[in-house]
N, C-alpha and C positions, 0 to 999 in steps of 0.2 A: 504589471510587474516590469520594472526597468532592469536592464542589464547594466552591470557596473562597467565603467570605462576600462578598468584594468583587465577584466575578463575579455572584453572585445579586443583589446590590444594584444593580449597573449594568444588568443585562439584564432584570430583572423589576420590582423595586420602583421604580426611577427612572422608567421609562416610565409606570407607573400613577400615580405621584405627580405627573407633569407635567400630567395632564388637568385638575385643578382650577386649577392655576397658569395654564395657557393661557386658561382660561375667565375668570379674574379679570383677567388682562391685557387681554383683549378688552373686558370690561365697563368697566374703568378708562379705556380709551381713549375710550369713549363719554362718560363723565363728564368727561373732559378737554376734549372738544370743547364740551360744554354749559357748562362753567365758564369757558371762555376769554373769553367776552363779558364776564362779570362781572369777572374778574381784570384784563383789559386796560383796561376802563373805569375801575376804581378806581385803578389804578396808572399810568394814562395811557401804557400801552405800545402801540405800533403793532402791529396784527395784524388778523386776519380778524374776530374777535369785536367789536372796537372799530369796525372799518369797517362791520360790519353794524348796530351800534347807531346810528352816525351816519347811515347810510343810512335807517334807520327814522325818525329824528328829521327828516330832510330830505324824507321821503316819496318817496324815490327807489325806486320799486317794481322796476324791472329789476335794480338792484343788490341789493336785498333778496332777490329770487327767485334770482338767480345765486348769492349767498352761501349761501342755504339749500340750493340744489341741490348746491353743492360740498360742503357739510358732510354732506349725506345720502349723496353719492357716497363720501366718505371713510369714513363709518361702514359703508357696505355693503362697501367693499373690505377694511376691517379684519375684518368678520365673515366674509368669504370666506377671508381668510388664516387666521383661527382655525379654520374648518372644514377647510381643507387641512392645517393642523398637527394637527388631531385625527386625520385619516387617517394621518398620518406617525407620530404618537406612540402612539395607542391600538391595540393589537393586534387587538381585536375589530372595530373599524371597518375596519382593513386587511384582515381576513379576509373581511368582507362584500364588499369590492371585488374581491378575488381569486376569491371563489366565483361572482360574477356573470360573470366572464371578460371584463370590460371592456365588456359589452353592457348596454343599458338593460333594465329589467325587462320592459317590454312588447314588446320586439323579438323577432322569431322568426328562428331560424336556418334557412336553406335547405340541406338536406342532399342530396347527390347519390347 
């Protein structure tokens, strides 16, 4: 019995090809957040980047700190989503989670 080429492509090659794509999308989102301030300032678009630049010019420290914290939080959430997608896409990472049995590495099981 031969496997069809489409089945092999969908089940094996596609999942392994998604790993670098997910990585690049996550990295590009970080660059998007960094470039937002420049783009919004040059084109006079309203947004968080321009708001942050204007807050820096006005020396409004609570607004600058709040904006920086929000951008850091967004970057962290995207990185978390990328890691969760890795576990969904990459069979090797999924196998690591299944072999641990849902327990932390340092936790000990009490057997009766």
